[in-house]
mmCIF file of the N, C-alpha and C atoms, coordinates in Angstrom:
data_MODEL
# 
_entry.id   MODEL 
# 
loop_
_atom_site.group_PDB 
_atom_site.id 
_atom_site.type_symbol 
_atom_site.label_atom_id 
_atom_site.label_alt_id 
_atom_site.label_comp_id 
_atom_site.label_asym_id 
_atom_site.label_entity_id 
_atom_site.label_seq_id 
_atom_site.pdbx_PDB_ins_code 
_atom_site.Cartn_x 
_atom_site.Cartn_y 
_atom_site.Cartn_z 
_atom_site.occupancy 
_atom_site.B_iso_or_equiv 
_atom_site.pdbx_formal_charge 
_atom_site.auth_seq_id 
_atom_site.auth_comp_id 
_atom_site.auth_asym_id 
_atom_site.auth_atom_id 
_atom_site.pdbx_PDB_model_num 
ATOM 1   N N  . UNK A 1 1  ? -78.826 6.393  -9.869  1.00 0.00 ? 1  UNK A N  1 
ATOM 2   C CA . UNK A 1 1  ? -77.803 6.734  -10.466 1.00 0.00 ? 1  UNK A CA 1 
ATOM 3   C C  . UNK A 1 1  ? -77.794 7.593  -11.875 1.00 0.00 ? 1  UNK A C  1 
ATOM 4   N N  . UNK A 1 2  ? -78.620 7.704  -12.894 1.00 0.00 ? 2  UNK A N  1 
ATOM 5   C CA . UNK A 1 2  ? -78.826 8.361  -13.856 1.00 0.00 ? 2  UNK A CA 1 
ATOM 6   C C  . UNK A 1 2  ? -79.038 9.743  -13.684 1.00 0.00 ? 2  UNK A C  1 
ATOM 7   N N  . UNK A 1 3  ? -79.533 9.952  -12.782 1.00 0.00 ? 3  UNK A N  1 
ATOM 8   C CA . UNK A 1 3  ? -80.598 11.556 -12.686 1.00 0.00 ? 3  UNK A CA 1 
ATOM 9   C C  . UNK A 1 3  ? -79.230 12.082 -11.765 1.00 0.00 ? 3  UNK A C  1 
ATOM 10  N N  . UNK A 1 4  ? -78.351 11.085 -11.028 1.00 0.00 ? 4  UNK A N  1 
ATOM 11  C CA . UNK A 1 4  ? -77.039 12.322 -10.304 1.00 0.00 ? 4  UNK A CA 1 
ATOM 12  C C  . UNK A 1 4  ? -76.297 12.533 -11.843 1.00 0.00 ? 4  UNK A C  1 
ATOM 13  N N  . UNK A 1 5  ? -76.124 12.088 -13.016 1.00 0.00 ? 5  UNK A N  1 
ATOM 14  C CA . UNK A 1 5  ? -75.433 11.903 -13.977 1.00 0.00 ? 5  UNK A CA 1 
ATOM 15  C C  . UNK A 1 5  ? -75.731 13.254 -14.652 1.00 0.00 ? 5  UNK A C  1 
ATOM 16  N N  . UNK A 1 6  ? -77.166 12.959 -15.009 1.00 0.00 ? 6  UNK A N  1 
ATOM 17  C CA . UNK A 1 6  ? -77.844 14.341 -15.401 1.00 0.00 ? 6  UNK A CA 1 
ATOM 18  C C  . UNK A 1 6  ? -77.242 15.446 -14.962 1.00 0.00 ? 6  UNK A C  1 
ATOM 19  N N  . UNK A 1 7  ? -77.598 15.370 -13.948 1.00 0.00 ? 7  UNK A N  1 
ATOM 20  C CA . UNK A 1 7  ? -77.753 16.962 -13.476 1.00 0.00 ? 7  UNK A CA 1 
ATOM 21  C C  . UNK A 1 7  ? -76.044 17.170 -13.127 1.00 0.00 ? 7  UNK A C  1 
ATOM 22  N N  . UNK A 1 8  ? -75.144 16.304 -12.665 1.00 0.00 ? 8  UNK A N  1 
ATOM 23  C CA . UNK A 1 8  ? -73.676 16.749 -13.084 1.00 0.00 ? 8  UNK A CA 1 
ATOM 24  C C  . UNK A 1 8  ? -73.271 16.990 -14.277 1.00 0.00 ? 8  UNK A C  1 
ATOM 25  N N  . UNK A 1 9  ? -73.817 16.846 -15.435 1.00 0.00 ? 9  UNK A N  1 
ATOM 26  C CA . UNK A 1 9  ? -73.797 17.083 -16.893 1.00 0.00 ? 9  UNK A CA 1 
ATOM 27  C C  . UNK A 1 9  ? -74.139 18.248 -17.014 1.00 0.00 ? 9  UNK A C  1 
ATOM 28  N N  . UNK A 1 10 ? -75.248 18.864 -16.579 1.00 0.00 ? 10 UNK A N  1 
ATOM 29  C CA . UNK A 1 10 ? -75.720 19.983 -16.599 1.00 0.00 ? 10 UNK A CA 1 
ATOM 30  C C  . UNK A 1 10 ? -75.175 20.923 -15.938 1.00 0.00 ? 10 UNK A C  1 
ATOM 31  N N  . UNK A 1 11 ? -75.073 20.708 -14.684 1.00 0.00 ? 11 UNK A N  1 
ATOM 32  C CA . UNK A 1 11 ? -74.304 21.645 -13.884 1.00 0.00 ? 11 UNK A CA 1 
ATOM 33  C C  . UNK A 1 11 ? -73.083 21.965 -14.358 1.00 0.00 ? 11 UNK A C  1 
ATOM 34  N N  . UNK A 1 12 ? -72.474 20.905 -15.497 1.00 0.00 ? 12 UNK A N  1 
ATOM 35  C CA . UNK A 1 12 ? -70.778 21.217 -15.805 1.00 0.00 ? 12 UNK A CA 1 
ATOM 36  C C  . UNK A 1 12 ? -71.030 22.051 -17.398 1.00 0.00 ? 12 UNK A C  1 
ATOM 37  N N  . UNK A 1 13 ? -72.198 21.800 -17.831 1.00 0.00 ? 13 UNK A N  1 
ATOM 38  C CA . UNK A 1 13 ? -72.561 22.556 -19.074 1.00 0.00 ? 13 UNK A CA 1 
ATOM 39  C C  . UNK A 1 13 ? -72.919 24.231 -18.618 1.00 0.00 ? 13 UNK A C  1 
ATOM 40  N N  . UNK A 1 14 ? -73.120 24.197 -17.387 1.00 0.00 ? 14 UNK A N  1 
ATOM 41  C CA . UNK A 1 14 ? -73.635 25.537 -16.849 1.00 0.00 ? 14 UNK A CA 1 
ATOM 42  C C  . UNK A 1 14 ? -72.516 26.174 -16.422 1.00 0.00 ? 14 UNK A C  1 
ATOM 43  N N  . UNK A 1 15 ? -71.616 25.466 -16.075 1.00 0.00 ? 15 UNK A N  1 
ATOM 44  C CA . UNK A 1 15 ? -70.088 26.165 -15.681 1.00 0.00 ? 15 UNK A CA 1 
ATOM 45  C C  . UNK A 1 15 ? -69.488 26.499 -16.850 1.00 0.00 ? 15 UNK A C  1 
ATOM 46  N N  . UNK A 1 16 ? -69.127 25.587 -17.473 1.00 0.00 ? 16 UNK A N  1 
ATOM 47  C CA . UNK A 1 16 ? -68.244 25.589 -18.900 1.00 0.00 ? 16 UNK A CA 1 
ATOM 48  C C  . UNK A 1 16 ? -69.012 26.809 -19.623 1.00 0.00 ? 16 UNK A C  1 
ATOM 49  N N  . UNK A 1 17 ? -70.470 27.238 -19.872 1.00 0.00 ? 17 UNK A N  1 
ATOM 50  C CA . UNK A 1 17 ? -71.292 28.541 -20.719 1.00 0.00 ? 17 UNK A CA 1 
ATOM 51  C C  . UNK A 1 17 ? -70.525 29.430 -19.874 1.00 0.00 ? 17 UNK A C  1 
ATOM 52  N N  . UNK A 1 18 ? -71.120 29.779 -18.592 1.00 0.00 ? 18 UNK A N  1 
ATOM 53  C CA . UNK A 1 18 ? -70.668 30.464 -17.517 1.00 0.00 ? 18 UNK A CA 1 
ATOM 54  C C  . UNK A 1 18 ? -69.143 31.568 -18.064 1.00 0.00 ? 18 UNK A C  1 
ATOM 55  N N  . UNK A 1 19 ? -68.002 30.658 -17.707 1.00 0.00 ? 19 UNK A N  1 
ATOM 56  C CA . UNK A 1 19 ? -66.799 30.755 -18.071 1.00 0.00 ? 19 UNK A CA 1 
ATOM 57  C C  . UNK A 1 19 ? -66.447 31.070 -19.725 1.00 0.00 ? 19 UNK A C  1 
ATOM 58  N N  . UNK A 1 20 ? -67.049 30.411 -20.065 1.00 0.00 ? 20 UNK A N  1 
ATOM 59  C CA . UNK A 1 20 ? -67.184 30.840 -22.113 1.00 0.00 ? 20 UNK A CA 1 
ATOM 60  C C  . UNK A 1 20 ? -67.413 32.350 -21.980 1.00 0.00 ? 20 UNK A C  1 
ATOM 61  N N  . UNK A 1 21 ? -68.484 32.302 -21.769 1.00 0.00 ? 21 UNK A N  1 
ATOM 62  C CA . UNK A 1 21 ? -68.979 34.123 -21.698 1.00 0.00 ? 21 UNK A CA 1 
ATOM 63  C C  . UNK A 1 21 ? -68.198 35.218 -21.279 1.00 0.00 ? 21 UNK A C  1 
ATOM 64  N N  . UNK A 1 22 ? -67.660 34.790 -19.790 1.00 0.00 ? 22 UNK A N  1 
ATOM 65  C CA . UNK A 1 22 ? -67.161 35.851 -19.046 1.00 0.00 ? 22 UNK A CA 1 
ATOM 66  C C  . UNK A 1 22 ? -65.843 35.675 -19.571 1.00 0.00 ? 22 UNK A C  1 
ATOM 67  N N  . UNK A 1 23 ? -64.824 34.848 -20.138 1.00 0.00 ? 23 UNK A N  1 
ATOM 68  C CA . UNK A 1 23 ? -63.746 34.865 -20.857 1.00 0.00 ? 23 UNK A CA 1 
ATOM 69  C C  . UNK A 1 23 ? -63.594 35.807 -22.202 1.00 0.00 ? 23 UNK A C  1 
ATOM 70  N N  . UNK A 1 24 ? -64.569 35.104 -23.502 1.00 0.00 ? 24 UNK A N  1 
ATOM 71  C CA . UNK A 1 24 ? -64.388 35.198 -24.350 1.00 0.00 ? 24 UNK A CA 1 
ATOM 72  C C  . UNK A 1 24 ? -65.726 36.133 -25.125 1.00 0.00 ? 24 UNK A C  1 
ATOM 73  N N  . UNK A 1 25 ? -66.342 36.290 -24.541 1.00 0.00 ? 25 UNK A N  1 
ATOM 74  C CA . UNK A 1 25 ? -67.470 37.103 -25.259 1.00 0.00 ? 25 UNK A CA 1 
ATOM 75  C C  . UNK A 1 25 ? -68.504 38.218 -23.822 1.00 0.00 ? 25 UNK A C  1 
ATOM 76  N N  . UNK A 1 26 ? -67.196 38.923 -23.141 1.00 0.00 ? 26 UNK A N  1 
ATOM 77  C CA . UNK A 1 26 ? -67.506 39.877 -22.104 1.00 0.00 ? 26 UNK A CA 1 
ATOM 78  C C  . UNK A 1 26 ? -68.006 41.127 -22.782 1.00 0.00 ? 26 UNK A C  1 
ATOM 79  N N  . UNK A 1 27 ? -68.404 41.489 -24.248 1.00 0.00 ? 27 UNK A N  1 
ATOM 80  C CA . UNK A 1 27 ? -69.228 42.394 -24.417 1.00 0.00 ? 27 UNK A CA 1 
ATOM 81  C C  . UNK A 1 27 ? -70.779 42.132 -24.200 1.00 0.00 ? 27 UNK A C  1 
ATOM 82  N N  . UNK A 1 28 ? -70.781 40.944 -24.094 1.00 0.00 ? 28 UNK A N  1 
ATOM 83  C CA . UNK A 1 28 ? -72.826 40.477 -23.815 1.00 0.00 ? 28 UNK A CA 1 
ATOM 84  C C  . UNK A 1 28 ? -72.791 40.865 -22.421 1.00 0.00 ? 28 UNK A C  1 
ATOM 85  N N  . UNK A 1 29 ? -72.182 41.391 -21.808 1.00 0.00 ? 29 UNK A N  1 
ATOM 86  C CA . UNK A 1 29 ? -72.234 41.519 -20.142 1.00 0.00 ? 29 UNK A CA 1 
ATOM 87  C C  . UNK A 1 29 ? -72.402 42.790 -20.217 1.00 0.00 ? 29 UNK A C  1 
ATOM 88  N N  . UNK A 1 30 ? -72.656 43.892 -21.271 1.00 0.00 ? 30 UNK A N  1 
ATOM 89  C CA . UNK A 1 30 ? -72.358 45.447 -21.279 1.00 0.00 ? 30 UNK A CA 1 
ATOM 90  C C  . UNK A 1 30 ? -74.241 45.921 -22.078 1.00 0.00 ? 30 UNK A C  1 
ATOM 91  N N  . UNK A 1 31 ? -74.051 47.048 -21.655 1.00 0.00 ? 31 UNK A N  1 
ATOM 92  C CA . UNK A 1 31 ? -75.388 47.464 -21.558 1.00 0.00 ? 31 UNK A CA 1 
ATOM 93  C C  . UNK A 1 31 ? -75.238 48.157 -23.538 1.00 0.00 ? 31 UNK A C  1 
ATOM 94  N N  . UNK A 1 32 ? -76.769 48.478 -23.395 1.00 0.00 ? 32 UNK A N  1 
ATOM 95  C CA . UNK A 1 32 ? -76.648 49.382 -25.145 1.00 0.00 ? 32 UNK A CA 1 
ATOM 96  C C  . UNK A 1 32 ? -75.739 50.355 -25.164 1.00 0.00 ? 32 UNK A C  1 
ATOM 97  N N  . UNK A 1 33 ? -75.547 50.780 -23.878 1.00 0.00 ? 33 UNK A N  1 
ATOM 98  C CA . UNK A 1 33 ? -74.273 51.887 -24.029 1.00 0.00 ? 33 UNK A CA 1 
ATOM 99  C C  . UNK A 1 33 ? -72.722 51.582 -23.614 1.00 0.00 ? 33 UNK A C  1 
ATOM 100 N N  . UNK A 1 34 ? -72.713 50.534 -23.779 1.00 0.00 ? 34 UNK A N  1 
ATOM 101 C CA . UNK A 1 34 ? -71.044 50.023 -23.851 1.00 0.00 ? 34 UNK A CA 1 
ATOM 102 C C  . UNK A 1 34 ? -70.366 50.348 -22.060 1.00 0.00 ? 34 UNK A C  1 
ATOM 103 N N  . UNK A 1 35 ? -71.668 50.196 -21.326 1.00 0.00 ? 35 UNK A N  1 
ATOM 104 C CA . UNK A 1 35 ? -70.938 50.193 -19.703 1.00 0.00 ? 35 UNK A CA 1 
ATOM 105 C C  . UNK A 1 35 ? -71.420 48.949 -19.210 1.00 0.00 ? 35 UNK A C  1 
ATOM 106 N N  . UNK A 1 36 ? -70.589 47.960 -18.591 1.00 0.00 ? 36 UNK A N  1 
ATOM 107 C CA . UNK A 1 36 ? -70.834 47.272 -17.890 1.00 0.00 ? 36 UNK A CA 1 
ATOM 108 C C  . UNK A 1 36 ? -72.116 46.538 -17.065 1.00 0.00 ? 36 UNK A C  1 
ATOM 109 N N  . UNK A 1 37 ? -72.795 45.847 -17.415 1.00 0.00 ? 37 UNK A N  1 
ATOM 110 C CA . UNK A 1 37 ? -74.060 45.543 -16.578 1.00 0.00 ? 37 UNK A CA 1 
ATOM 111 C C  . UNK A 1 37 ? -73.697 44.817 -15.497 1.00 0.00 ? 37 UNK A C  1 
ATOM 112 N N  . UNK A 1 38 ? -73.259 45.532 -14.239 1.00 0.00 ? 38 UNK A N  1 
ATOM 113 C CA . UNK A 1 38 ? -72.637 44.939 -12.810 1.00 0.00 ? 38 UNK A CA 1 
ATOM 114 C C  . UNK A 1 38 ? -73.712 43.825 -12.319 1.00 0.00 ? 38 UNK A C  1 
ATOM 115 N N  . UNK A 1 39 ? -75.239 43.918 -12.669 1.00 0.00 ? 39 UNK A N  1 
ATOM 116 C CA . UNK A 1 39 ? -75.969 42.809 -12.104 1.00 0.00 ? 39 UNK A CA 1 
ATOM 117 C C  . UNK A 1 39 ? -75.731 41.648 -12.820 1.00 0.00 ? 39 UNK A C  1 
ATOM 118 N N  . UNK A 1 40 ? -75.559 41.844 -14.043 1.00 0.00 ? 40 UNK A N  1 
ATOM 119 C CA . UNK A 1 40 ? -75.723 40.514 -15.121 1.00 0.00 ? 40 UNK A CA 1 
ATOM 120 C C  . UNK A 1 40 ? -74.550 40.203 -15.077 1.00 0.00 ? 40 UNK A C  1 
ATOM 121 N N  . UNK A 1 41 ? -72.817 40.401 -14.764 1.00 0.00 ? 41 UNK A N  1 
ATOM 122 C CA . UNK A 1 41 ? -71.796 40.244 -14.342 1.00 0.00 ? 41 UNK A CA 1 
ATOM 123 C C  . UNK A 1 41 ? -71.685 39.505 -13.116 1.00 0.00 ? 41 UNK A C  1 
ATOM 124 N N  . UNK A 1 42 ? -72.080 40.085 -12.012 1.00 0.00 ? 42 UNK A N  1 
ATOM 125 C CA . UNK A 1 42 ? -72.207 39.695 -10.896 1.00 0.00 ? 42 UNK A CA 1 
ATOM 126 C C  . UNK A 1 42 ? -73.242 38.440 -10.555 1.00 0.00 ? 42 UNK A C  1 
ATOM 127 N N  . UNK A 1 43 ? -74.273 38.157 -11.422 1.00 0.00 ? 43 UNK A N  1 
ATOM 128 C CA . UNK A 1 43 ? -75.038 37.101 -11.290 1.00 0.00 ? 43 UNK A CA 1 
ATOM 129 C C  . UNK A 1 43 ? -74.467 36.137 -12.150 1.00 0.00 ? 43 UNK A C  1 
ATOM 130 N N  . UNK A 1 44 ? -73.353 35.924 -13.152 1.00 0.00 ? 44 UNK A N  1 
ATOM 131 C CA . UNK A 1 44 ? -72.814 35.085 -13.933 1.00 0.00 ? 44 UNK A CA 1 
ATOM 132 C C  . UNK A 1 44 ? -71.692 34.821 -13.241 1.00 0.00 ? 44 UNK A C  1 
ATOM 133 N N  . UNK A 1 45 ? -71.014 35.432 -12.542 1.00 0.00 ? 45 UNK A N  1 
ATOM 134 C CA . UNK A 1 45 ? -69.732 34.760 -11.223 1.00 0.00 ? 45 UNK A CA 1 
ATOM 135 C C  . UNK A 1 45 ? -70.821 34.345 -10.079 1.00 0.00 ? 45 UNK A C  1 
ATOM 136 N N  . UNK A 1 46 ? -71.981 34.408 -9.864  1.00 0.00 ? 46 UNK A N  1 
ATOM 137 C CA . UNK A 1 46 ? -72.366 34.047 -8.857  1.00 0.00 ? 46 UNK A CA 1 
ATOM 138 C C  . UNK A 1 46 ? -72.337 32.733 -8.999  1.00 0.00 ? 46 UNK A C  1 
ATOM 139 N N  . UNK A 1 47 ? -73.291 32.325 -10.847 1.00 0.00 ? 47 UNK A N  1 
ATOM 140 C CA . UNK A 1 47 ? -73.606 30.943 -11.052 1.00 0.00 ? 47 UNK A CA 1 
ATOM 141 C C  . UNK A 1 47 ? -72.245 30.274 -10.990 1.00 0.00 ? 47 UNK A C  1 
ATOM 142 N N  . UNK A 1 48 ? -71.109 30.775 -12.328 1.00 0.00 ? 48 UNK A N  1 
ATOM 143 C CA . UNK A 1 48 ? -70.037 29.562 -12.079 1.00 0.00 ? 48 UNK A CA 1 
ATOM 144 C C  . UNK A 1 48 ? -69.452 29.466 -10.002 1.00 0.00 ? 48 UNK A C  1 
ATOM 145 N N  . UNK A 1 49 ? -69.474 30.104 -9.407  1.00 0.00 ? 49 UNK A N  1 
ATOM 146 C CA . UNK A 1 49 ? -68.866 29.798 -8.082  1.00 0.00 ? 49 UNK A CA 1 
ATOM 147 C C  . UNK A 1 49 ? -69.971 29.075 -7.188  1.00 0.00 ? 49 UNK A C  1 
ATOM 148 N N  . UNK A 1 50 ? -71.680 29.133 -7.603  1.00 0.00 ? 50 UNK A N  1 
ATOM 149 C CA . UNK A 1 50 ? -72.131 27.860 -7.261  1.00 0.00 ? 50 UNK A CA 1 
ATOM 150 C C  . UNK A 1 50 ? -72.369 26.991 -7.735  1.00 0.00 ? 50 UNK A C  1 
ATOM 151 N N  . UNK A 1 51 ? -72.082 26.705 -9.018  1.00 0.00 ? 51 UNK A N  1 
ATOM 152 C CA . UNK A 1 51 ? -72.243 25.746 -10.090 1.00 0.00 ? 51 UNK A CA 1 
ATOM 153 C C  . UNK A 1 51 ? -70.723 24.672 -9.046  1.00 0.00 ? 51 UNK A C  1 
ATOM 154 N N  . UNK A 1 52 ? -69.577 25.385 -9.536  1.00 0.00 ? 52 UNK A N  1 
ATOM 155 C CA . UNK A 1 52 ? -68.223 25.196 -9.126  1.00 0.00 ? 52 UNK A CA 1 
ATOM 156 C C  . UNK A 1 52 ? -68.546 24.165 -7.057  1.00 0.00 ? 52 UNK A C  1 
ATOM 157 N N  . UNK A 1 53 ? -69.568 25.353 -6.278  1.00 0.00 ? 53 UNK A N  1 
ATOM 158 C CA . UNK A 1 53 ? -69.793 24.635 -5.186  1.00 0.00 ? 53 UNK A CA 1 
ATOM 159 C C  . UNK A 1 53 ? -70.580 23.659 -5.067  1.00 0.00 ? 53 UNK A C  1 
ATOM 160 N N  . UNK A 1 54 ? -71.483 23.350 -5.964  1.00 0.00 ? 54 UNK A N  1 
ATOM 161 C CA . UNK A 1 54 ? -72.336 21.886 -6.201  1.00 0.00 ? 54 UNK A CA 1 
ATOM 162 C C  . UNK A 1 54 ? -71.944 20.986 -6.725  1.00 0.00 ? 54 UNK A C  1 
ATOM 163 N N  . UNK A 1 55 ? -71.135 20.742 -7.558  1.00 0.00 ? 55 UNK A N  1 
ATOM 164 C CA . UNK A 1 55 ? -70.451 19.993 -8.158  1.00 0.00 ? 55 UNK A CA 1 
ATOM 165 C C  . UNK A 1 55 ? -68.976 19.349 -7.057  1.00 0.00 ? 55 UNK A C  1 
ATOM 166 N N  . UNK A 1 56 ? -68.561 20.471 -6.292  1.00 0.00 ? 56 UNK A N  1 
ATOM 167 C CA . UNK A 1 56 ? -67.638 19.846 -5.030  1.00 0.00 ? 56 UNK A CA 1 
ATOM 168 C C  . UNK A 1 56 ? -68.410 19.046 -4.049  1.00 0.00 ? 56 UNK A C  1 
ATOM 169 N N  . UNK A 1 57 ? -69.512 19.718 -4.110  1.00 0.00 ? 57 UNK A N  1 
ATOM 170 C CA . UNK A 1 57 ? -70.289 19.059 -2.595  1.00 0.00 ? 57 UNK A CA 1 
ATOM 171 C C  . UNK A 1 57 ? -71.006 17.546 -2.815  1.00 0.00 ? 57 UNK A C  1 
ATOM 172 N N  . UNK A 1 58 ? -71.422 17.570 -4.194  1.00 0.00 ? 58 UNK A N  1 
ATOM 173 C CA . UNK A 1 58 ? -71.829 16.330 -4.424  1.00 0.00 ? 58 UNK A CA 1 
ATOM 174 C C  . UNK A 1 58 ? -70.564 15.718 -4.628  1.00 0.00 ? 58 UNK A C  1 
ATOM 175 N N  . UNK A 1 59 ? -69.056 15.924 -5.025  1.00 0.00 ? 59 UNK A N  1 
ATOM 176 C CA . UNK A 1 59 ? -68.048 14.987 -4.949  1.00 0.00 ? 59 UNK A CA 1 
ATOM 177 C C  . UNK A 1 59 ? -67.566 14.288 -3.529  1.00 0.00 ? 59 UNK A C  1 
ATOM 178 N N  . UNK A 1 60 ? -67.757 15.557 -2.605  1.00 0.00 ? 60 UNK A N  1 
ATOM 179 C CA . UNK A 1 60 ? -67.335 14.860 -1.372  1.00 0.00 ? 60 UNK A CA 1 
ATOM 180 C C  . UNK A 1 60 ? -68.110 14.394 -0.383  1.00 0.00 ? 60 UNK A C  1 
ATOM 181 N N  . UNK A 1 61 ? -69.325 14.373 -1.060  1.00 0.00 ? 61 UNK A N  1 
ATOM 182 C CA . UNK A 1 61 ? -70.901 13.511 -0.316  1.00 0.00 ? 61 UNK A CA 1 
ATOM 183 C C  . UNK A 1 61 ? -70.706 12.226 -1.140  1.00 0.00 ? 61 UNK A C  1 
ATOM 184 N N  . UNK A 1 62 ? -69.759 11.954 -2.176  1.00 0.00 ? 62 UNK A N  1 
ATOM 185 C CA . UNK A 1 62 ? -69.950 10.599 -2.720  1.00 0.00 ? 62 UNK A CA 1 
ATOM 186 C C  . UNK A 1 62 ? -71.036 10.631 -3.971  1.00 0.00 ? 62 UNK A C  1 
ATOM 187 N N  . UNK A 1 63 ? -71.346 11.502 -4.450  1.00 0.00 ? 63 UNK A N  1 
ATOM 188 C CA . UNK A 1 63 ? -72.245 11.054 -5.364  1.00 0.00 ? 63 UNK A CA 1 
ATOM 189 C C  . UNK A 1 63 ? -71.664 10.944 -6.654  1.00 0.00 ? 63 UNK A C  1 
ATOM 190 N N  . UNK A 1 64 ? -70.295 11.134 -6.709  1.00 0.00 ? 64 UNK A N  1 
ATOM 191 C CA . UNK A 1 64 ? -69.670 10.929 -8.189  1.00 0.00 ? 64 UNK A CA 1 
ATOM 192 C C  . UNK A 1 64 ? -68.476 10.184 -8.010  1.00 0.00 ? 64 UNK A C  1 
ATOM 193 N N  . UNK A 1 65 ? -68.840 9.159  -7.956  1.00 0.00 ? 65 UNK A N  1 
ATOM 194 C CA . UNK A 1 65 ? -67.548 8.310  -7.686  1.00 0.00 ? 65 UNK A CA 1 
ATOM 195 C C  . UNK A 1 65 ? -68.134 6.699  -8.985  1.00 0.00 ? 65 UNK A C  1 
# 
């Protein structure tokens, strides 16, 4: 049970951090030439989506009750 709670906490922190950087610090997603780093942006959005999917799957499978 403790491992599930720890995993949930880590996933939630990753989710919040990803959304925070995407919304409040979009300049961290640019290169030195002020161009948007598309690879980094896609990776960050993918991380947010995958973490959300993982939390949803854990909830639906009854791990978070």
